[in-house]
C-alpha positions in Angstrom: 7.9 -15.6 12.6 4.5 -15.4 14.4 1.9 -12.8 13.5 1.8 -10.2 16.4 -2.1 -9.9 16.1 -3.3 -13.5 15.8 -0.3 -15.5 16.7 -0.7 -17.4 13.5 2.4 -18.9 11.7 1.0 -18.5 8.0 3.0 -15.2 7.1 3.7 -15.2 3.4 5.4 -12.6 0.9 2.4 -11.4 -0.9 1.8 -8.9 -3.8 -0.4 -6.0 -2.5 -1.5 -2.6 -3.8 -0.7 -0.1 -1.0 -3.0 2.7 -1.4 -1.6 6.2 -1.0 -3.9 9.5 -0.8 -2.2 12.2 -3.0 -4.5 15.3 -3.0 -8.0 14.0 -3.5 -6.6 11.1 -5.6 -5.9 7.5 -4.3 -2.8 5.9 -6.0 -2.1 2.2 -5.8 1.6 1.0 -5.5 2.3 -2.5 -6.0 4.7 -3.9 -3.3 5.7 -7.4 -2.1 5.5 -7.6 1.7 4.9 -10.3 4.3 1.1 -10.6 5.1 -0.6 -12.9 7.6 -2.7 -15.4 5.7 -4.9 -15.8 8.8 -5.8 -12.2 9.8 -4.2 -10.1 6.9 -1.8 -8.2 9.1 0.9 -6.6 6.9 4.7 -6.3 7.8 6.8 -3.4 6.4 10.5 -3.6 6.7 12.8 -0.4 6.4 13.4 -0.6 2.8 9.8 -0.8 1.9 9.0 2.3 4.3 11.7 4.2 2.6 10.4 3.2 -1.0 6.8 4.2 0.1 8.2 7.6 1.5 10.2 8.3 -1.8 7.4 7.4 -4.1 4.9 9.5 -2.0 7.2 12.6 -2.4 7.8 11.7 -6.1 3.9 11.7 -6.6 3.3 14.8 -4.8 5.6 16.7 -7.0 3.9 15.3 -10.1 6.9 13.3 -11.3 5.4 9.7 -11.7 3.2 9.1 -14.8 -0.1 7.6 -13.6 -2.9 5.6 -15.7 -6.5 6.3 -14.7 -8.1 3.0 -13.8 -11.4 4.1 -12.4 -13.3 6.9 -10.8 -14.2 8.0 -7.2 -17.5 9.9 -7.3 -18.9 12.2 -4.6 -22.6 12.6 -4.1 -23.7 16.2 -3.4 -27.4 16.5 -2.2 
């Protein structure tokens, strides 16, 4: 398989944190997907997309326990 962006051939299954915005929060979901090691292009199969959609729905419904790992602060001048 060649990368559709850079035509590189170094595409490897990689553990990444997919960021999903839920309200004003950002939730990191760990997934394992093919990623081009040259340019960073990510490749999602149908099963992964369905998983992300299901988890997004569950997160919006408040059905998933979450751990706070940091803060995002907004500057109001």
